[in-house]
Structure formats: C-alpha cells, structure tokens
VODREN-708494 format. One record per residue (C-alpha): residue in one letter; x, y, z. Coordinates in steps of 0.05 Angstrom, whole numbers. Layout:
<recs>
<rec rest="A" x="X" y="Y" z="Z"/>
...
</recs>
This chain:
<recs>
<rec rest="M" x="1019" y="-1086" z="-359"/>
<rec rest="F" x="1030" y="-1121" z="-292"/>
<rec rest="D" x="1090" y="-1096" z="-254"/>
<rec rest="R" x="1150" y="-1136" z="-229"/>
<rec rest="R" x="1114" y="-1160" z="-168"/>
<rec rest="F" x="1074" y="-1209" z="-211"/>
<rec rest="D" x="1099" y="-1274" z="-239"/>
<rec rest="T" x="1066" y="-1317" z="-292"/>
<rec rest="E" x="1052" y="-1391" z="-278"/>
<rec rest="R" x="1014" y="-1451" z="-304"/>
<rec rest="V" x="983" y="-1496" z="-251"/>
<rec rest="T" x="954" y="-1563" z="-270"/>
<rec rest="V" x="894" y="-1591" z="-232"/>
<rec rest="D" x="865" y="-1658" z="-252"/>
<rec rest="G" x="897" y="-1653" z="-320"/>
<rec rest="V" x="873" y="-1582" z="-333"/>
<rec rest="A" x="927" y="-1528" z="-340"/>
<rec rest="I" x="906" y="-1460" z="-314"/>
<rec rest="H" x="946" y="-1399" z="-333"/>
<rec rest="L" x="953" y="-1345" z="-281"/>
<rec rest="R" x="993" y="-1286" z="-256"/>
<rec rest="R" x="1006" y="-1276" z="-182"/>
<rec rest="G" x="1042" y="-1230" z="-135"/>
<rec rest="G" x="1036" y="-1181" z="-78"/>
<rec rest="S" x="1036" y="-1194" z="-3"/>
<rec rest="G" x="983" y="-1209" z="48"/>
<rec rest="P" x="924" y="-1257" z="51"/>
<rec rest="P" x="907" y="-1293" z="-14"/>
<rec rest="L" x="856" y="-1261" z="-61"/>
<rec rest="L" x="834" y="-1297" z="-124"/>
<rec rest="L" x="809" y="-1253" z="-181"/>
<rec rest="L" x="767" y="-1282" z="-238"/>
<rec rest="H" x="751" y="-1247" z="-303"/>
<rec rest="G" x="690" y="-1242" z="-347"/>
<rec rest="Y" x="672" y="-1251" z="-421"/>
<rec rest="P" x="707" y="-1243" z="-469"/>
<rec rest="Q" x="768" y="-1223" z="-429"/>
<rec rest="S" x="824" y="-1259" z="-392"/>
<rec rest="H" x="861" y="-1247" z="-327"/>
<rec rest="V" x="890" y="-1185" z="-361"/>
<rec rest="M" x="826" y="-1147" z="-344"/>
<rec rest="W" x="855" y="-1138" z="-273"/>
<rec rest="H" x="918" y="-1102" z="-298"/>
<rec rest="R" x="896" y="-1035" z="-268"/>
<rec rest="T" x="864" y="-1064" z="-205"/>
<rec rest="A" x="920" y="-1112" z="-185"/>
<rec rest="P" x="974" y="-1060" z="-171"/>
<rec rest="L" x="926" y="-1023" z="-124"/>
<rec rest="L" x="914" y="-1086" z="-83"/>
<rec rest="A" x="984" y="-1116" z="-84"/>
<rec rest="D" x="1006" y="-1084" z="-19"/>
<rec rest="R" x="946" y="-1114" z="18"/>
<rec rest="F" x="937" y="-1182" z="-15"/>
<rec rest="H" x="974" y="-1238" z="-48"/>
<rec rest="L" x="936" y="-1236" z="-114"/>
<rec rest="V" x="922" y="-1294" z="-160"/>
<rec rest="C" x="894" y="-1271" z="-227"/>
<rec rest="A" x="874" y="-1333" z="-266"/>
<rec rest="D" x="847" y="-1348" z="-335"/>
<rec rest="L" x="784" y="-1391" z="-331"/>
<rec rest="R" x="787" y="-1456" z="-369"/>
<rec rest="G" x="773" y="-1442" z="-442"/>
<rec rest="Y" x="796" y="-1370" z="-437"/>
<rec rest="G" x="863" y="-1334" z="-444"/>
<rec rest="D" x="920" y="-1384" z="-442"/>
<rec rest="S" x="886" y="-1436" z="-399"/>
<rec rest="D" x="869" y="-1504" z="-429"/>
<rec rest="K" x="812" y="-1510" z="-479"/>
<rec rest="L" x="780" y="-1577" z="-463"/>
<rec rest="P" x="737" y="-1622" z="-506"/>
<rec rest="T" x="664" y="-1613" z="-489"/>
<rec rest="S" x="609" y="-1664" z="-477"/>
<rec rest="A" x="536" y="-1670" z="-495"/>
<rec rest="D" x="515" y="-1641" z="-427"/>
<rec rest="H" x="568" y="-1586" z="-429"/>
<rec rest="F" x="595" y="-1605" z="-361"/>
<rec rest="P" x="668" y="-1589" z="-378"/>
<rec rest="Y" x="647" y="-1516" z="-382"/>
<rec rest="S" x="599" y="-1516" z="-323"/>
<rec rest="K" x="611" y="-1467" z="-267"/>
<rec rest="R" x="619" y="-1527" z="-222"/>
<rec rest="A" x="678" y="-1551" z="-263"/>
<rec rest="M" x="708" y="-1482" z="-266"/>
<rec rest="A" x="700" y="-1472" z="-192"/>
<rec rest="G" x="735" y="-1538" z="-179"/>
<rec rest="D" x="793" y="-1515" z="-223"/>
<rec rest="M" x="803" y="-1453" z="-181"/>
<rec rest="V" x="797" y="-1486" z="-113"/>
<rec rest="G" x="848" y="-1537" z="-137"/>
<rec rest="V" x="895" y="-1483" z="-163"/>
<rec rest="M" x="892" y="-1445" z="-97"/>
<rec rest="A" x="905" y="-1509" z="-58"/>
<rec rest="K" x="966" y="-1524" z="-101"/>
<rec rest="L" x="992" y="-1454" z="-88"/>
<rec rest="G" x="985" y="-1468" z="-13"/>
<rec rest="F" x="919" y="-1432" z="1"/>
<rec rest="E" x="865" y="-1476" z="31"/>
<rec rest="R" x="823" y="-1414" z="48"/>
<rec rest="F" x="823" y="-1349" z="9"/>
<rec rest="F" x="785" y="-1287" z="-11"/>
<rec rest="V" x="754" y="-1286" z="-81"/>
<rec rest="A" x="725" y="-1235" z="-128"/>
<rec rest="G" x="696" y="-1246" z="-196"/>
<rec rest="H" x="666" y="-1205" z="-252"/>
<rec rest="D" x="612" y="-1229" z="-300"/>
<rec rest="R" x="629" y="-1302" z="-318"/>
<rec rest="G" x="680" y="-1303" z="-263"/>
<rec rest="A" x="627" y="-1280" z="-214"/>
<rec rest="R" x="583" y="-1339" z="-233"/>
<rec rest="V" x="642" y="-1384" z="-218"/>
<rec rest="V" x="649" y="-1349" z="-151"/>
<rec rest="H" x="575" y="-1362" z="-136"/>
<rec rest="R" x="582" y="-1436" z="-151"/>
<rec rest="M" x="646" y="-1439" z="-112"/>
<rec rest="A" x="611" y="-1409" z="-51"/>
<rec rest="L" x="558" y="-1464" z="-55"/>
<rec rest="D" x="604" y="-1523" z="-71"/>
<rec rest="F" x="665" y="-1504" z="-30"/>
<rec rest="P" x="639" y="-1462" z="28"/>
<rec rest="D" x="697" y="-1480" z="74"/>
<rec rest="C" x="748" y="-1451" z="25"/>
<rec rest="L" x="723" y="-1380" z="24"/>
<rec rest="E" x="737" y="-1325" z="73"/>
<rec rest="K" x="696" y="-1273" z="37"/>
<rec rest="A" x="669" y="-1266" z="-34"/>
<rec rest="C" x="653" y="-1209" z="-82"/>
<rec rest="V" x="610" y="-1216" z="-144"/>
<rec rest="M" x="608" y="-1160" z="-195"/>
<rec rest="D" x="557" y="-1146" z="-249"/>
<rec rest="I" x="514" y="-1209" z="-243"/>
<rec rest="A" x="445" y="-1229" z="-219"/>
<rec rest="P" x="430" y="-1303" z="-208"/>
<rec rest="T" x="431" y="-1337" z="-276"/>
<rec rest="H" x="371" y="-1381" z="-259"/>
<rec rest="H" x="330" y="-1320" z="-241"/>
<rec rest="M" x="351" y="-1282" z="-304"/>
<rec rest="Y" x="330" y="-1338" z="-350"/>
<rec rest="A" x="265" y="-1349" z="-313"/>
<rec rest="T" x="245" y="-1276" z="-317"/>
<rec rest="V" x="271" y="-1255" z="-385"/>
<rec rest="D" x="237" y="-1196" z="-418"/>
<rec rest="Q" x="251" y="-1151" z="-478"/>
<rec rest="R" x="296" y="-1104" z="-438"/>
<rec rest="F" x="340" y="-1162" z="-415"/>
<rec rest="A" x="340" y="-1197" z="-483"/>
<rec rest="S" x="362" y="-1132" z="-518"/>
<rec rest="A" x="419" y="-1118" z="-470"/>
<rec rest="Y" x="441" y="-1191" z="-464"/>
<rec rest="Y" x="427" y="-1216" z="-535"/>
<rec rest="H" x="493" y="-1254" z="-534"/>
<rec rest="W" x="465" y="-1301" z="-480"/>
<rec rest="F" x="417" y="-1328" z="-533"/>
<rec rest="F" x="464" y="-1324" z="-592"/>
<rec rest="L" x="523" y="-1361" z="-560"/>
<rec rest="I" x="479" y="-1419" z="-536"/>
<rec rest="Q" x="457" y="-1437" z="-607"/>
<rec rest="P" x="481" y="-1507" z="-629"/>
<rec rest="Y" x="552" y="-1515" z="-652"/>
<rec rest="P" x="579" y="-1490" z="-700"/>
<rec rest="F" x="532" y="-1432" z="-716"/>
<rec rest="P" x="557" y="-1379" z="-667"/>
<rec rest="E" x="629" y="-1404" z="-674"/>
<rec rest="R" x="626" y="-1394" z="-750"/>
<rec rest="M" x="593" y="-1326" z="-745"/>
<rec rest="I" x="643" y="-1299" z="-694"/>
<rec rest="G" x="702" y="-1333" z="-727"/>
<rec rest="A" x="688" y="-1296" z="-792"/>
<rec rest="D" x="712" y="-1232" z="-759"/>
<rec rest="P" x="731" y="-1242" z="-686"/>
<rec rest="E" x="764" y="-1174" z="-680"/>
<rec rest="Y" x="701" y="-1137" z="-701"/>
<rec rest="Y" x="659" y="-1179" z="-654"/>
<rec rest="L" x="704" y="-1169" z="-594"/>
<rec rest="R" x="713" y="-1094" z="-606"/>
<rec rest="H" x="638" y="-1085" z="-615"/>
<rec rest="K" x="622" y="-1122" z="-550"/>
<rec rest="M" x="674" y="-1084" z="-510"/>
<rec rest="A" x="651" y="-1017" z="-537"/>
<rec rest="A" x="578" y="-1033" z="-522"/>
<rec rest="W" x="596" y="-1046" z="-449"/>
<rec rest="S" x="633" y="-981" z="-438"/>
<rec rest="R" x="621" y="-907" z="-443"/>
<rec rest="S" x="678" y="-902" z="-493"/>
<rec rest="S" x="728" y="-950" z="-525"/>
<rec rest="A" x="781" y="-903" z="-497"/>
<rec rest="E" x="765" y="-933" z="-429"/>
<rec rest="F" x="806" y="-995" z="-448"/>
<rec rest="D" x="881" y="-998" z="-451"/>
<rec rest="A" x="903" y="-1014" z="-522"/>
<rec rest="R" x="951" y="-1067" z="-495"/>
<rec rest="A" x="895" y="-1102" z="-459"/>
<rec rest="I" x="851" y="-1102" z="-521"/>
<rec rest="A" x="910" y="-1130" z="-561"/>
<rec rest="E" x="918" y="-1186" z="-510"/>
<rec rest="Y" x="843" y="-1203" z="-512"/>
<rec rest="L" x="847" y="-1205" z="-588"/>
<rec rest="R" x="908" y="-1250" z="-587"/>
<rec rest="C" x="869" y="-1302" z="-547"/>
<rec rest="F" x="801" y="-1291" z="-579"/>
<rec rest="R" x="827" y="-1302" z="-650"/>
<rec rest="D" x="839" y="-1375" z="-631"/>
<rec rest="P" x="779" y="-1415" z="-655"/>
<rec rest="Q" x="786" y="-1459" z="-593"/>
<rec rest="T" x="774" y="-1398" z="-549"/>
<rec rest="I" x="713" y="-1378" z="-588"/>
<rec rest="H" x="685" y="-1449" z="-582"/>
<rec rest="A" x="701" y="-1454" z="-508"/>
<rec rest="S" x="667" y="-1388" z="-493"/>
<rec rest="C" x="605" y="-1411" z="-529"/>
<rec rest="E" x="607" y="-1475" z="-488"/>
<rec rest="D" x="611" y="-1432" z="-425"/>
<rec rest="Y" x="545" y="-1400" z="-444"/>
<rec rest="R" x="514" y="-1466" z="-467"/>
<rec rest="A" x="530" y="-1495" z="-399"/>
<rec rest="A" x="499" y="-1434" z="-366"/>
<rec rest="A" x="434" y="-1448" z="-403"/>
<rec rest="S" x="432" y="-1523" z="-387"/>
<rec rest="I" x="473" y="-1560" z="-335"/>
<rec rest="D" x="486" y="-1498" z="-293"/>
<rec rest="L" x="411" y="-1486" z="-287"/>
<rec rest="R" x="402" y="-1558" z="-263"/>
<rec rest="H" x="456" y="-1547" z="-211"/>
<rec rest="D" x="424" y="-1482" z="-190"/>
<rec rest="E" x="355" y="-1514" z="-185"/>
<rec rest="A" x="383" y="-1569" z="-140"/>
<rec rest="D" x="412" y="-1515" z="-94"/>
<rec rest="I" x="355" y="-1465" z="-100"/>
<rec rest="D" x="347" y="-1462" z="-24"/>
<rec rest="V" x="421" y="-1465" z="-6"/>
<rec rest="K" x="448" y="-1399" z="21"/>
<rec rest="V" x="518" y="-1372" z="12"/>
<rec rest="K" x="552" y="-1379" z="80"/>
<rec rest="C" x="611" y="-1332" z="74"/>
<rec rest="P" x="605" y="-1256" z="75"/>
<rec rest="L" x="584" y="-1235" z="5"/>
<rec rest="W" x="589" y="-1167" z="-28"/>
<rec rest="F" x="551" y="-1151" z="-91"/>
<rec rest="C" x="573" y="-1095" z="-137"/>
<rec rest="G" x="535" y="-1081" z="-202"/>
<rec rest="G" x="511" y="-1029" z="-250"/>
<rec rest="G" x="466" y="-1019" z="-310"/>
<rec rest="T" x="416" y="-1073" z="-328"/>
<rec rest="V" x="439" y="-1119" z="-272"/>
<rec rest="S" x="424" y="-1067" z="-219"/>
<rec rest="F" x="356" y="-1054" z="-251"/>
<rec rest="I" x="339" y="-1128" z="-248"/>
<rec rest="L" x="359" y="-1132" z="-174"/>
<rec rest="R" x="323" y="-1068" z="-154"/>
<rec rest="T" x="258" y="-1089" z="-187"/>
<rec rest="T" x="259" y="-1161" z="-162"/>
<rec rest="Y" x="289" y="-1165" z="-92"/>
</recs>
C-alpha cells in the first residue's frame, strides 16, 4: 500500500523493537496511529506528504509488528510516557533530534505526553480526535460512555476483555471500525486485512487492553502531576464527532 519511496525497518530502543516504515524527503515528520490500527492507517496520507517531509510511520509498542512487552501491576510499560520515550528514542536513532509529529487517537495521546516530557524535541505537533484523557474521565456522562464504551470495557481486569475479544477478534475489529466511519467501504480492504493480521495475535489484544488500563491509572497520575504544565511547541488540534462536542461545550 505504501509506494517504493518507503522502506520497512525495526529500530530497537532500550530493548524495545519498534516496527516502522519511512521515506520521502524534507524535514522529519513522525506519524502515530490509533486503536486498533497500526502504522498502515497512514497508507493514503503518507504519499501525499512524501514530497514535503521525511515520514516515519511507526507502530506503537504493543501494536502492529512492534514488541509486545510484559506488563506490570501499575501498567507503566503501556503508559503514554513509555510510548513517548520509545518514539523519541527511535527518532534519535534515525538521526532526528528534533522533528514534527502528528498522532491520531492513542497516538495523539502519546504526542501529548511527548510534548510535556520532551519539549525540546518537537518542532510542531498535531493531535487528532482526542480531548485530554484526564478531563474526559473526570467529566464522563451518558453521551460519552455510550460513544466510548470500549474505554470502560478494555480496562476491566485481565483476562476478561482479552477473552471476550479473543473469542472473535475479526468481528470485534470490523464492528469497531464500522462504528467509527460512515461506511465500511471507507477502508481499504488491504488495510483491514493488515489490521486483522496483527489483531488476531492474543498478545496484541492484551497489549491494547494494557494501553487502556494505563490510560485509566498511571497516565492519569502523570497528567495530574502536570496539570498546570503547558505544551510549549505550536499545537494544532483536529477533531470531529463526540470529541469536538466535548471541547465545544467545555472550553
């Protein structure tokens, strides 16, 4: 799905192997995907940007073909702080000490943490389809819970959600993707096949649950510690649907 300008690599940072695809020419731009996808979600966007940027499209730890790590009681291995550290380390190993970054959904939450923990690394940042996690948990209502039920399902103790999803991962993934689009025809069949290839792996299902468990625990503590810290780099927000409703009615 990516053209010949893009090469596949695995870059290891502190023992964690991150799978990525990169190519193009210009200043470095890191692209981070959401749930339950992988870097493949950028297959239509990347060719449009390749003449302006050197693109790095990476799989977050636990997703795609990146490493699935053992977790811990506090879920730190799947915290956004750990994921942000992965990506800053990857970019440094590729020779980019400063870079542009854009993230969607889970990837956008990694971008937000990256902007707070590694402000000197970012030229500009873009976050798509998120509102601050801390705020969303603190102000949950029926509208939010209905649209984002998976936030509360995936954080249930292991192995309940893993067993439920693992019983029919293809049905679950196709249902989630269809619910987030006007029509399932919006998605390239090759991209869906790639998401399914990765999501059929029980380790991927478990890692993605750990991502959400971290968001409901250690990530909140990190956010509370930085509640008054402002993002220093230029930041662009792009969102729709429920997220835009939350932001319009709150800020």
